[in-house]
MDAnalysis code that builds the backbone (N, CA, C; Angstrom):
import MDAnalysis as mda
import numpy as np

u = mda.Universe.empty(699, n_residues=233, atom_resindex=np.repeat(np.arange(233), 3), trajectory=True)
u.add_TopologyAttr("name", ["N", "CA", "C"] * 233)
u.add_TopologyAttr("resid", np.arange(1, 234))
u.add_TopologyAttr("resname", ["MET", "GLY", "ARG", "THR", "ILE", "ILE", "VAL", "GLY", "ASP", "VAL", "HIS", "GLY", "CYS", "SER", "ALA", "GLU", "LEU", "GLU", "ALA", "LEU", "LEU", "ASP", "ARG", "VAL", "ALA", "PHE", "LYS", "MET", "GLY", "ASP", "ARG", "LEU", "VAL", "PHE", "VAL", "GLY", "ASP", "LEU", "ILE", "ALA", "ARG", "GLY", "PRO", "ASP", "SER", "ARG", "GLY", "VAL", "LEU", "ALA", "ILE", "ALA", "ARG", "ARG", "THR", "GLY", "ALA", "LEU", "VAL", "VAL", "ARG", "GLY", "ASN", "HIS", "GLU", "GLN", "ARG", "LEU", "LEU", "GLU", "TYR", "ARG", "ASP", "GLY", "THR", "ASP", "ARG", "SER", "PRO", "LEU", "SER", "ARG", "THR", "HIS", "ALA", "GLU", "LEU", "VAL", "LYS", "ILE", "LEU", "GLY", "ASP", "ASP", "ASP", "TRP", "ARG", "LEU", "LEU", "GLU", "LEU", "SER", "SER", "LEU", "TRP", "VAL", "GLU", "LEU", "PRO", "GLU", "HIS", "ARG", "ALA", "TRP", "VAL", "VAL", "HIS", "ALA", "GLY", "VAL", "VAL", "PRO", "GLY", "VAL", "ASP", "LEU", "GLY", "ALA", "GLN", "LYS", "PRO", "ALA", "ALA", "LEU", "LEU", "ARG", "MET", "ARG", "CYS", "LEU", "ASP", "ARG", "GLU", "GLY", "ARG", "ALA", "VAL", "GLU", "ARG", "ASN", "ASP", "ARG", "MET", "LEU", "TRP", "GLY", "ALA", "ALA", "TYR", "GLU", "GLY", "PRO", "THR", "HIS", "VAL", "VAL", "PHE", "GLY", "HIS", "ASN", "ALA", "LEU", "THR", "GLU", "PRO", "GLN", "LEU", "HIS", "ARG", "PHE", "ALA", "THR", "GLY", "ILE", "ASP", "THR", "ALA", "CYS", "VAL", "TYR", "GLY", "GLY", "ARG", "LEU", "THR", "ALA", "MET", "VAL", "LEU", "ALA", "LYS", "ASN", "GLN", "PRO", "ILE", "PRO", "ARG", "GLY", "ARG", "ASP", "ALA", "LYS", "PRO", "LEU", "LEU", "VAL", "SER", "VAL", "PRO", "ALA", "ARG", "THR", "ALA", "TYR", "ALA", "GLY", "SER", "VAL", "ARG", "SER", "GLN", "VAL", "ALA"])
u.atoms.positions = np.array([
    [-9.399, -3.761, 230.751],
    [-10.126, -2.425, 230.543],
    [-11.432, -2.659, 229.992],
    [-12.310, -1.825, 230.476],
    [-13.746, -1.868, 230.065],
    [-14.028, -1.153, 228.853],
    [-15.039, -0.278, 228.906],
    [-15.499, 0.466, 227.744],
    [-14.545, 1.634, 227.394],
    [-14.640, 2.208, 226.207],
    [-14.040, 3.531, 225.947],
    [-15.173, 4.523, 225.576],
    [-15.146, 5.598, 226.300],
    [-16.153, 6.703, 226.173],
    [-15.491, 7.959, 225.767],
    [-15.848, 8.383, 224.579],
    [-15.244, 9.544, 223.923],
    [-16.210, 10.693, 223.995],
    [-15.861, 11.751, 224.627],
    [-16.728, 12.921, 224.959],
    [-16.386, 14.100, 223.991],
    [-17.396, 14.656, 223.433],
    [-17.259, 15.817, 222.592],
    [-16.906, 17.102, 223.424],
    [-16.818, 18.218, 222.712],
    [-16.447, 19.508, 223.342],
    [-17.286, 19.938, 224.536],
    [-16.653, 20.064, 225.678],
    [-17.354, 20.312, 226.922],
    [-17.513, 21.792, 227.122],
    [-16.452, 22.548, 226.932],
    [-16.424, 24.014, 226.996],
    [-16.947, 24.522, 228.427],
    [-16.451, 23.831, 229.454],
    [-16.720, 24.322, 230.795],
    [-18.137, 23.941, 231.285],
    [-18.849, 23.081, 230.573],
    [-20.181, 22.720, 230.970],
    [-20.084, 21.535, 231.951],
    [-19.690, 21.773, 233.214],
    [-19.369, 20.613, 234.082],
    [-20.645, 19.896, 234.581],
    [-21.737, 20.635, 234.759],
    [-22.927, 19.957, 235.152],
    [-23.426, 18.996, 234.088],
    [-23.321, 19.424, 232.866],
    [-23.730, 18.527, 231.710],
    [-22.763, 17.315, 231.589],
    [-21.481, 17.595, 231.808],
    [-20.519, 16.446, 231.847],
    [-20.952, 15.403, 232.905],
    [-21.167, 15.881, 234.172],
    [-21.473, 14.900, 235.192],
    [-22.764, 14.155, 234.801],
    [-23.741, 14.917, 234.206],
    [-24.992, 14.231, 233.783],
    [-24.710, 13.167, 232.738],
    [-23.843, 13.481, 231.800],
    [-23.560, 12.483, 230.762],
    [-22.811, 11.290, 231.324],
    [-21.862, 11.525, 232.235],
    [-21.231, 10.321, 232.828],
    [-22.202, 9.490, 233.564],
    [-23.189, 10.125, 234.178],
    [-24.221, 9.408, 234.888],
    [-25.027, 8.624, 233.837],
    [-25.364, 9.236, 232.756],
    [-26.232, 8.624, 231.691],
    [-25.537, 7.372, 231.111],
    [-24.286, 7.467, 230.950],
    [-23.596, 6.293, 230.290],
    [-23.085, 5.317, 231.434],
    [-23.368, 5.572, 232.631],
    [-23.000, 4.705, 233.788],
    [-21.472, 4.466, 233.754],
    [-20.649, 5.581, 233.696],
    [-19.231, 5.564, 233.801],
    [-18.840, 4.875, 235.060],
    [-17.917, 3.960, 234.988],
    [-17.421, 3.260, 236.159],
    [-15.995, 2.942, 236.117],
    [-15.410, 2.503, 237.186],
    [-14.033, 2.214, 237.291],
    [-13.745, 1.061, 236.237],
    [-12.632, 1.331, 235.559],
    [-12.232, 0.354, 234.495],
    [-12.634, 0.837, 233.137],
    [-13.610, 1.751, 233.033],
    [-13.861, 2.463, 231.698],
    [-12.767, 3.453, 231.443],
    [-12.549, 3.789, 230.097],
    [-11.599, 4.726, 229.762],
    [-12.308, 5.896, 229.206],
    [-12.009, 7.061, 229.698],
    [-12.627, 8.337, 229.228],
    [-11.657, 9.087, 228.331],
    [-12.085, 9.581, 227.176],
    [-11.315, 10.309, 226.277],
    [-12.095, 11.573, 225.925],
    [-11.364, 12.716, 225.975],
    [-11.919, 13.985, 225.601],
    [-11.395, 14.427, 224.222],
    [-12.224, 14.968, 223.371],
    [-11.847, 15.450, 222.093],
    [-11.156, 16.849, 222.050],
    [-11.071, 17.468, 223.228],
    [-10.468, 18.804, 223.389],
    [-11.525, 19.868, 223.537],
    [-11.143, 21.124, 223.813],
    [-11.889, 22.197, 224.244],
    [-12.760, 21.839, 225.466],
    [-12.040, 21.337, 226.463],
    [-12.675, 21.178, 227.780],
    [-13.101, 22.454, 228.361],
    [-12.416, 23.538, 228.006],
    [-12.508, 24.853, 228.716],
    [-13.006, 25.942, 227.790],
    [-13.323, 27.062, 228.481],
    [-13.713, 28.331, 227.845],
    [-15.174, 28.379, 227.433],
    [-15.781, 29.560, 227.494],
    [-17.159, 29.879, 227.051],
    [-18.189, 29.421, 228.053],
    [-18.044, 28.261, 228.681],
    [-19.065, 27.822, 229.638],
    [-18.705, 28.318, 231.119],
    [-19.587, 27.876, 232.072],
    [-19.538, 28.410, 233.338],
    [-18.389, 27.761, 234.333],
    [-17.840, 26.643, 234.059],
    [-17.071, 25.996, 235.063],
    [-15.928, 25.163, 234.456],
    [-14.979, 25.900, 233.798],
    [-13.837, 25.225, 233.139],
    [-13.051, 24.396, 234.250],
    [-12.792, 24.973, 235.345],
    [-12.019, 24.274, 236.330],
    [-12.691, 23.042, 236.887],
    [-13.972, 23.075, 236.968],
    [-14.785, 21.900, 237.332],
    [-14.562, 20.786, 236.364],
    [-14.603, 21.138, 235.077],
    [-14.393, 20.122, 234.015],
    [-13.001, 19.540, 234.147],
    [-11.963, 20.408, 234.291],
    [-10.625, 19.785, 234.424],
    [-10.468, 18.914, 235.633],
    [-11.181, 19.268, 236.761],
    [-11.242, 18.386, 237.896],
    [-11.785, 17.042, 237.635],
    [-12.823, 16.973, 236.850],
    [-13.483, 15.729, 236.433],
    [-12.443, 14.917, 235.589],
    [-11.762, 15.570, 234.711],
    [-10.765, 14.911, 233.879],
    [-9.709, 14.240, 234.716],
    [-9.218, 15.045, 235.738],
    [-8.221, 14.449, 236.626],
    [-8.798, 13.271, 237.424],
    [-9.965, 13.465, 238.004],
    [-10.484, 12.413, 238.873],
    [-10.787, 11.066, 238.112],
    [-11.113, 11.174, 236.805],
    [-11.353, 9.952, 236.107],
    [-10.179, 9.405, 235.445],
    [-9.059, 10.063, 235.401],
    [-7.881, 9.642, 234.749],
    [-7.997, 9.641, 233.233],
    [-8.724, 10.732, 232.737],
    [-9.074, 10.760, 231.290],
    [-7.867, 11.011, 230.436],
    [-7.895, 10.592, 229.170],
    [-6.990, 11.017, 228.119],
    [-7.562, 12.287, 227.537],
    [-6.759, 13.265, 227.394],
    [-7.238, 14.564, 226.902],
    [-6.499, 14.979, 225.661],
    [-7.317, 15.056, 224.550],
    [-6.768, 15.653, 223.320],
    [-6.828, 17.139, 223.450],
    [-5.757, 17.793, 222.831],
    [-5.753, 19.231, 223.040],
    [-6.571, 19.917, 221.865],
    [-7.380, 20.835, 222.307],
    [-8.318, 21.642, 221.480],
    [-7.679, 23.000, 221.225],
    [-8.244, 23.760, 220.321],
    [-7.717, 25.054, 220.032],
    [-7.770, 26.049, 221.204],
    [-8.727, 25.841, 222.141],
    [-8.795, 26.700, 223.255],
    [-7.771, 26.374, 224.269],
    [-7.392, 25.182, 224.483],
    [-6.244, 24.769, 225.376],
    [-4.983, 25.274, 224.702],
    [-4.805, 25.089, 223.417],
    [-3.671, 25.600, 222.665],
    [-3.442, 27.238, 222.865],
    [-4.530, 27.902, 222.773],
    [-4.408, 29.375, 222.825],
    [-3.884, 29.725, 224.183],
    [-4.382, 29.131, 225.252],
    [-3.907, 29.490, 226.681],
    [-2.459, 29.011, 226.793],
    [-2.043, 27.923, 226.271],
    [-0.704, 27.458, 226.450],
    [0.244, 28.369, 225.705],
    [-0.153, 28.778, 224.467],
    [0.726, 29.697, 223.701],
    [0.931, 31.065, 224.381],
    [-0.107, 31.518, 225.034],
    [-0.009, 32.846, 225.735],
    [0.886, 32.668, 226.893],
    [0.722, 31.558, 227.646],
    [1.480, 31.361, 228.836],
    [2.934, 31.197, 228.595],
    [3.322, 30.521, 227.538],
    [4.739, 30.267, 227.249],
    [5.337, 31.376, 226.381],
    [4.526, 32.417, 226.034],
    [5.084, 33.513, 225.237],
    [5.076, 33.321, 223.768],
    [4.536, 32.221, 223.293],
    [4.482, 32.019, 221.855],
    [3.570, 32.954, 221.190],
    [2.487, 33.320, 221.783],
    [1.537, 34.249, 221.271],
    [0.985, 35.138, 222.371],
    [1.480, 36.370, 222.370],
    [1.166, 37.326, 223.341],
    [0.102, 38.432, 222.759],
    [-0.639, 38.077, 221.742],
    [-1.593, 38.901, 221.275],
    [-2.782, 38.932, 222.336],
    [-3.574, 39.963, 222.325],
    [-4.637, 40.142, 223.447],
    [-5.537, 38.828, 223.470],
    [-5.823, 38.475, 224.694],
    [-6.729, 37.325, 224.867],
    [-8.208, 37.809, 224.854],
    [-9.067, 36.945, 224.451],
    [-10.480, 37.143, 224.618],
    [-10.816, 37.261, 226.137],
    [-11.966, 37.791, 226.377],
    [-12.303, 37.881, 227.806],
    [-12.346, 36.579, 228.517],
    [-12.986, 35.499, 227.886],
    [-13.074, 34.268, 228.514],
    [-11.706, 33.608, 228.725],
    [-10.747, 33.741, 227.877],
    [-9.458, 33.337, 228.004],
    [-8.665, 34.096, 229.101],
    [-8.814, 35.424, 229.162],
    [-8.197, 36.209, 230.088],
    [-8.549, 35.775, 231.564],
    [-9.849, 35.513, 231.701],
    [-10.365, 35.075, 233.016],
    [-9.769, 33.751, 233.437],
    [-9.640, 32.807, 232.473],
    [-9.078, 31.512, 232.731],
    [-7.591, 31.622, 233.186],
    [-6.894, 32.561, 232.510],
    [-5.462, 32.680, 232.854],
    [-5.396, 33.060, 234.302],
    [-6.251, 33.874, 234.791],
    [-6.246, 34.286, 236.181],
    [-6.569, 33.227, 237.163],
    [-7.390, 32.261, 236.829],
    [-8.028, 31.388, 237.878],
    [-7.470, 29.939, 237.815],
    [-6.806, 29.565, 236.703],
    [-6.312, 28.225, 236.607],
    [-5.227, 28.007, 237.618],
    [-5.217, 26.788, 238.280],
    [-4.211, 26.386, 239.188],
    [-3.116, 25.551, 238.586],
    [-2.046, 25.294, 239.374],
    [-1.038, 24.484, 238.821],
    [-1.413, 23.160, 238.224],
    [-2.360, 22.503, 238.947],
    [-2.836, 21.152, 238.492],
    [-3.607, 21.412, 237.156],
    [-4.343, 22.482, 236.944],
    [-5.011, 22.742, 235.697],
    [-4.047, 22.878, 234.602],
    [-3.020, 23.699, 234.752],
    [-2.066, 23.984, 233.755],
    [-1.273, 22.713, 233.386],
    [-0.992, 21.953, 234.374],
    [-0.249, 20.629, 234.188],
    [-1.149, 19.692, 233.263],
    [-2.435, 19.659, 233.461],
    [-3.278, 18.911, 232.652],
    [-3.267, 19.385, 231.227],
    [-3.375, 20.726, 231.072],
    [-3.290, 21.246, 229.678],
    [-1.963, 20.889, 228.960],
    [-0.863, 21.072, 229.726],
    [0.398, 20.810, 229.161],
    [0.592, 19.351, 228.785],
    [-0.091, 18.427, 229.427],
    [0.026, 17.046, 229.221],
    [-0.911, 16.549, 228.091],
    [-1.818, 17.456, 227.614],
    [-2.693, 17.060, 226.542],
    [-1.986, 16.769, 225.297],
    [-2.510, 15.941, 224.411],
    [-1.807, 15.540, 223.149],
    [-2.655, 15.942, 221.966],
    [-1.981, 16.098, 220.846],
    [-2.676, 16.489, 219.566],
    [-3.558, 15.371, 219.084],
    [-3.341, 14.134, 219.471],
    [-4.206, 13.043, 219.049],
    [-4.060, 11.929, 220.111],
    [-5.011, 11.098, 220.055],
    [-4.927, 9.792, 220.763],
    [-5.315, 8.662, 219.821],
    [-4.441, 7.593, 219.838],
    [-4.700, 6.515, 218.923],
    [-5.399, 5.440, 219.820],
    [-6.451, 4.763, 219.249],
    [-7.163, 3.669, 219.861],
    [-7.133, 2.471, 218.951],
    [-6.036, 1.787, 218.824],
    [-5.864, 0.749, 217.818],
    [-6.848, -0.408, 218.105],
    [-7.293, -0.644, 219.356],
    [-8.240, -1.738, 219.577],
    [-9.668, -1.391, 219.031],
    [-9.882, -0.131, 218.703],
    [-11.081, 0.349, 218.103],
    [-10.871, 0.720, 216.645],
    [-9.682, 0.542, 216.159],
    [-9.260, 1.025, 214.787],
    [-9.610, 2.501, 214.573],
    [-9.269, 3.257, 215.580],
    [-9.713, 4.695, 215.602],
    [-8.579, 5.626, 216.043],
    [-8.752, 6.873, 215.550],
    [-8.040, 8.021, 216.133],
    [-8.957, 8.989, 216.703],
    [-8.522, 9.748, 217.766],
    [-9.314, 10.856, 218.294],
    [-8.492, 12.091, 218.117],
    [-9.089, 13.118, 217.418],
    [-8.361, 14.395, 217.230],
    [-9.345, 15.466, 217.609],
    [-8.867, 16.688, 217.682],
    [-9.784, 17.817, 218.023],
    [-10.646, 18.264, 216.787],
    [-9.960, 18.634, 215.806],
    [-10.668, 19.181, 214.619],
    [-10.829, 18.394, 213.407],
    [-9.661, 17.808, 212.962],
    [-9.807, 16.979, 211.738],
    [-8.419, 16.442, 211.214],
    [-8.416, 15.817, 210.180],
    [-7.168, 15.305, 209.542],
    [-7.277, 15.577, 207.998],
    [-6.175, 15.852, 207.368],
    [-6.186, 16.013, 205.936],
    [-6.165, 14.573, 205.309],
    [-7.051, 14.216, 204.476],
    [-7.054, 12.929, 203.856],
    [-5.794, 12.726, 203.106],
    [-5.353, 11.424, 203.217],
    [-4.148, 10.992, 202.525],
    [-2.830, 11.357, 203.210],
    [-2.888, 11.988, 204.410],
    [-1.664, 12.313, 205.093],
    [-1.551, 11.434, 206.338],
    [-0.397, 10.884, 206.667],
    [-0.264, 10.074, 207.860],
    [-0.497, 10.936, 209.009],
    [-0.995, 10.365, 210.106],
    [-1.405, 10.994, 211.316],
    [-0.171, 11.829, 211.865],
    [0.988, 11.199, 211.938],
    [2.164, 11.957, 212.473],
    [2.649, 13.020, 211.614],
    [2.231, 13.066, 210.371],
    [2.691, 14.121, 209.456],
    [1.617, 15.270, 209.337],
    [0.512, 15.176, 210.090],
    [-0.443, 16.223, 210.013],
    [0.031, 17.468, 210.669],
    [-0.344, 18.654, 210.092],
    [0.134, 19.938, 210.732],
    [-0.703, 20.232, 211.954],
    [-0.109, 20.640, 212.967],
    [-0.884, 21.022, 214.216],
    [-2.024, 21.850, 213.921],
    [-1.904, 22.888, 213.077],
    [-2.971, 23.831, 212.787],
    [-4.204, 23.030, 212.243],
    [-4.033, 22.005, 211.420],
    [-5.123, 21.246, 210.926],
    [-5.746, 20.360, 211.940],
    [-4.963, 19.800, 212.815],
    [-5.589, 18.935, 213.954],
    [-6.394, 19.775, 214.919],
    [-5.949, 21.060, 215.064],
    [-6.532, 21.934, 216.047],
    [-7.692, 22.750, 215.520],
    [-7.759, 23.049, 214.253],
    [-8.647, 24.107, 213.793],
    [-9.463, 23.818, 212.503],
    [-9.031, 22.822, 211.713],
    [-9.771, 22.693, 210.383],
    [-11.229, 22.218, 210.561],
    [-11.994, 22.625, 209.607],
    [-13.353, 22.044, 209.392],
    [-13.562, 21.605, 207.994],
    [-12.902, 22.216, 207.046],
    [-13.176, 21.943, 205.629],
    [-11.901, 21.802, 204.836],
    [-12.084, 21.451, 203.607],
    [-10.987, 21.343, 202.564],
    [-11.225, 22.381, 201.542],
    [-10.111, 22.945, 201.034],
    [-10.289, 23.888, 199.943],
    [-10.158, 23.134, 198.632],
    [-10.169, 23.817, 197.448],
    [-10.201, 23.110, 196.262],
    [-8.906, 22.288, 195.929],
    [-7.825, 22.645, 196.612],
    [-6.659, 21.884, 196.542],
    [-6.460, 20.742, 197.551],
    [-7.464, 20.610, 198.340],
    [-7.496, 19.554, 199.417],
    [-6.753, 19.959, 200.638],
    [-6.501, 21.269, 200.866],
    [-5.739, 21.822, 202.051],
    [-6.753, 22.119, 203.098],
    [-6.247, 21.934, 204.364],
    [-7.134, 22.227, 205.582],
    [-7.447, 23.737, 205.694],
    [-8.683, 24.010, 205.845],
    [-9.129, 25.417, 206.170],
    [-10.235, 25.282, 207.256],
    [-10.380, 26.541, 207.882],
    [-11.415, 26.546, 208.954],
    [-12.845, 26.445, 208.383],
    [-13.044, 27.157, 207.292],
    [-14.457, 27.165, 206.713],
    [-14.379, 27.622, 205.289],
    [-15.246, 26.963, 204.414],
    [-15.383, 27.412, 203.095],
    [-16.814, 26.855, 202.658],
    [-17.006, 27.001, 201.301],
    [-18.309, 26.565, 200.747],
    [-18.148, 25.215, 200.002],
    [-17.015, 24.578, 200.191],
    [-16.846, 23.443, 199.370],
    [-17.151, 22.080, 200.019],
    [-16.368, 21.681, 201.053],
    [-16.548, 20.319, 201.506],
    [-16.107, 20.200, 202.998],
    [-16.817, 19.602, 203.846],
    [-16.395, 19.200, 205.219],
    [-15.288, 18.117, 204.954],
    [-14.239, 18.259, 205.740],
    [-13.192, 17.259, 205.520],
    [-13.576, 15.819, 205.754],
    [-14.497, 15.575, 206.679],
    [-14.905, 14.186, 206.842],
    [-15.597, 13.535, 205.694],
    [-16.267, 14.302, 204.901],
    [-16.885, 13.810, 203.670],
    [-15.952, 13.325, 202.615],
    [-14.611, 13.775, 202.668],
    [-13.614, 13.441, 201.687],
    [-12.765, 12.382, 202.269],
    [-12.767, 12.208, 203.582],
    [-11.814, 11.267, 204.162],
    [-12.302, 9.789, 204.031],
    [-11.325, 8.897, 203.483],
    [-11.734, 7.573, 203.121],
    [-10.977, 6.479, 203.983],
    [-10.622, 6.841, 205.205],
    [-10.057, 5.906, 206.107],
    [-8.627, 5.437, 205.733],
    [-8.263, 4.249, 206.090],
    [-9.163, 3.197, 206.689],
    [-9.351, 3.321, 208.197],
    [-8.547, 4.152, 208.914],
    [-8.756, 4.418, 210.360],
    [-9.903, 5.302, 210.595],
    [-10.803, 4.915, 211.509],
    [-11.929, 5.898, 211.757],
    [-11.428, 7.064, 212.648],
    [-11.912, 8.220, 212.385],
    [-11.583, 9.412, 213.218],
    [-12.768, 9.967, 213.874],
    [-12.617, 10.140, 215.235],
    [-13.664, 10.789, 216.096],
    [-13.115, 12.134, 216.374],
    [-13.959, 13.174, 216.242],
    [-13.511, 14.498, 216.413],
    [-14.553, 15.424, 216.941],
    [-14.178, 16.698, 217.165],
    [-15.045, 17.769, 217.592],
    [-14.961, 18.939, 216.907],
    [-14.877, 20.123, 217.568],
    [-14.502, 21.377, 217.065],
    [-15.591, 22.104, 216.287],
    [-16.174, 21.357, 215.333],
    [-17.240, 21.962, 214.451],
    [-18.599, 21.796, 215.052],
    [-19.004, 22.796, 215.860],
    [-20.301, 22.692, 216.581],
    [-21.507, 22.780, 215.764],
    [-22.243, 21.696, 215.722],
    [-23.422, 21.611, 214.956],
    [-24.551, 20.995, 215.770],
    [-25.786, 21.146, 215.362],
    [-26.930, 20.647, 216.083],
    [-27.040, 19.099, 216.118],
    [-26.485, 18.501, 215.120],
    [-26.437, 17.021, 214.976],
    [-24.973, 16.516, 214.785],
    [-24.733, 15.255, 215.187],
    [-23.387, 14.780, 214.891],
    [-23.119, 14.593, 213.447],
    [-21.894, 14.685, 213.159],
    [-21.412, 14.336, 211.712],
    [-21.183, 12.847, 211.614],
    [-21.846, 12.192, 210.641],
    [-21.769, 10.763, 210.464],
    [-21.245, 10.432, 209.074],
    [-19.944, 10.614, 208.906],
    [-19.318, 10.343, 207.655],
    [-18.899, 8.843, 207.665],
    [-18.532, 8.340, 206.556],
    [-18.215, 6.916, 206.406],
    [-17.018, 6.529, 207.397],
    [-16.022, 7.324, 207.399],
    [-14.890, 6.958, 208.254],
    [-14.540, 8.047, 209.336],
    [-15.531, 8.937, 209.560],
    [-15.290, 9.997, 210.542],
    [-16.554, 10.370, 211.224],
    [-16.589, 10.550, 212.554],
    [-17.720, 10.902, 213.344],
    [-17.443, 12.144, 214.110],
    [-18.176, 13.200, 213.908],
    [-18.047, 14.426, 214.685],
    [-19.072, 14.487, 215.826],
    [-18.593, 14.669, 216.997],
    [-19.479, 14.596, 218.173],
    [-19.483, 15.946, 218.990],
    [-19.183, 17.059, 218.350],
    [-19.428, 18.368, 218.974],
    [-20.869, 18.806, 218.633],
    [-21.784, 18.511, 219.573],
    [-23.184, 18.941, 219.366],
    [-23.634, 20.162, 220.100],
    [-22.581, 21.045, 220.256],
    [-22.950, 22.434, 220.672],
    [-23.458, 22.608, 222.111],
    [-22.930, 21.849, 223.019],
    [-23.502, 22.010, 224.424],
    [-23.457, 23.381, 224.898],
    [-22.261, 24.087, 224.695],
    [-22.188, 25.458, 225.363],
    [-23.087, 26.466, 224.632],
    [-23.617, 26.117, 223.452],
    [-24.568, 27.067, 222.739],
    [-25.989, 26.650, 223.007],
    [-26.229, 25.746, 223.883],
    [-27.593, 25.356, 224.225],
    [-28.002, 24.058, 223.545],
    [-27.052, 23.320, 222.925],
    [-27.394, 22.081, 222.254],
    [-27.300, 20.896, 223.196],
    [-26.503, 19.984, 222.917],
    [-26.328, 18.815, 223.641],
    [-24.810, 18.471, 223.867],
    [-24.497, 17.754, 225.005],
    [-23.201, 17.104, 225.118],
    [-23.244, 15.630, 224.764],
    [-22.417, 15.158, 223.910],
    [-22.495, 13.895, 223.219],
    [-21.288, 13.019, 223.578],
    [-21.474, 11.797, 223.741],
    [-20.400, 10.828, 223.896],
    [-20.529, 9.653, 222.939],
    [-19.480, 9.124, 222.490],
    [-19.510, 7.821, 221.867],
    [-19.067, 6.758, 222.773],
    [-19.869, 5.719, 222.943],
    [-19.584, 4.641, 223.883],
    [-19.221, 3.416, 223.104],
    [-17.991, 2.900, 223.354],
    [-17.477, 1.708, 222.676],
    [-17.286, 0.611, 223.592],
    [-17.767, -0.609, 223.288],
    [-17.468, -1.819, 224.102],
    [-16.028, -2.172, 223.842],
    [-15.485, -3.040, 224.721],
    [-14.132, -3.466, 224.730],
    [-13.779, -3.983, 223.247],
    [-12.774, -3.412, 222.567],
    [-12.369, -3.836, 221.263],
    [-13.348, -3.723, 220.125],
    [-14.405, -2.889, 220.384],
    [-15.356, -2.718, 219.373],
    [-14.915, -1.788, 218.277],
    [-14.938, -2.091, 217.013],
    [-14.639, -1.150, 215.917],
    [-15.862, -0.281, 215.702],
    [-15.546, 0.947, 215.158],
    [-16.677, 1.865, 214.950],
    [-17.324, 1.589, 213.688],
    [-18.593, 1.392, 213.595],
    [-19.393, 1.217, 212.308],
    [-19.204, 2.467, 211.475],
    [-19.510, 2.163, 210.139],
    [-19.339, 3.317, 209.145],
    [-20.559, 4.217, 209.107],
    [-20.425, 5.354, 208.881],
    [-21.522, 6.273, 208.532],
    [-22.567, 6.306, 209.677],
    [-23.871, 6.220, 209.214],
    [-25.003, 6.337, 210.137],
    [-25.185, 5.166, 211.109],
    [-24.393, 4.121, 210.734],
    [-24.480, 2.868, 211.613],
    [-23.765, 3.179, 212.907],
    [-23.002, 4.303, 212.965],
    [-22.330, 4.645, 214.299],
    [-23.257, 5.346, 215.201],
    [-24.432, 5.830, 214.662],
    [-25.336, 6.685, 215.489],
    [-25.811, 5.977, 216.815],
    [-26.127, 4.631, 216.850],
    [-26.560, 4.034, 218.048],
    [-25.507, 4.004, 219.180],
    [-24.227, 4.337, 218.835],
    [-23.185, 4.342, 219.832],
    [-23.173, 5.698, 220.551],
    [-23.922, 6.673, 220.055],
    [-23.875, 8.049, 220.612],
    [-24.884, 8.185, 221.747],
    [-24.518, 8.843, 222.726],
    [-25.410, 9.125, 223.877],
    [-25.241, 10.663, 224.175],
    [-26.273, 11.315, 224.358],
    [-26.321, 12.696, 224.715],
    [-27.230, 13.146, 225.884],
    [-26.849, 14.318, 226.391],
    [-27.662, 14.942, 227.381],
    [-27.852, 16.397, 226.913],
    [-29.033, 17.070, 227.228],
    [-29.267, 18.469, 226.790],
    [-28.460, 19.438, 227.645],
    [-28.159, 20.542, 227.055],
    [-27.484, 21.588, 227.865],
    [-28.604, 22.234, 228.864],
    [-28.103, 22.648, 229.910],
    [-29.065, 23.327, 230.889],
    [-29.513, 24.665, 230.341],
    [-28.684, 25.344, 229.604],
    [-28.961, 26.671, 228.940],
    [-27.991, 27.004, 227.822],
    [-28.205, 28.015, 227.159],
    [-27.278, 28.445, 226.192],
    [-26.283, 29.395, 226.897],
    [-25.008, 28.981, 227.128],
    [-24.037, 29.832, 227.808],
    [-23.354, 30.772, 226.905],
    [-23.358, 30.557, 225.579],
    [-22.622, 31.494, 224.714],
    [-23.320, 31.392, 223.329],
    [-23.356, 32.590, 222.625],
    [-23.575, 32.540, 221.237],
    [-24.771, 31.723, 220.700],
    [-24.550, 31.251, 219.500],
    [-25.559, 30.404, 218.806],
    [-24.780, 29.337, 217.890],
    [-25.579, 28.409, 217.537],
    [-24.981, 27.344, 216.743],
    [-25.631, 27.215, 215.351],
    [-24.880, 26.755, 214.345],
    [-25.364, 26.491, 213.038],
    [-26.025, 25.149, 212.937],
    [-27.028, 25.027, 212.092],
    [-27.611, 23.603, 211.961],
    [-26.760, 22.841, 210.991],
    [-26.001, 23.487, 210.158],
    [-25.188, 22.748, 209.224],
    [-24.051, 23.658, 208.669],
    [-23.020, 23.078, 208.134],
    [-21.900, 23.817, 207.483],
    [-21.723, 23.159, 206.105],
    [-21.707, 23.987, 205.064],
    [-21.510, 23.483, 203.712],
    [-20.216, 22.752, 203.606],
])
């Protein structure tokens, strides 16, 4: 096996994904891993899923994939957002199969790393993490519980390893470079950048800002949705 290339939240930005794969010179023998939220908000979710199939990528499930799957299997029949309702209409059998086969995490022992969509609660074994935390958390509350947002602490700032976690979900203008956690959702769908972490064979991830040289980005062609925060407390 060659390199491992971990890609942040794509959100339907297929042109940017193709440009990023060109930028990192993705080739046969490389392993591609997505942190989740391949779909929704951007212009070409089906194109992104086609690229994932074509490359044999490992797909971590994001909250947007989870929302569609819960609607389809009847777990959650609350009204869908416009972008999700459109996807329910156009996704094909191969698309649904890819979503169903996505996992809540990917372990990369040769890199001493885990890939999750949103985060992990410090001190809790990976297999014991609650799905809601893996899919949606951004911060910790005062009791150290997973929450989507508060004014206290990003979960990565409190996480002390030893396994490095690569994650997405929290769209910011710059990557999060914590000691044992690297956030690579740099807000492509909001007009930011699409970012990948590129690891050589068996390369461990350096700590904190030393991981930055491993990150490669391409700019978004436009802002397809909303706006992005420069930081989260």
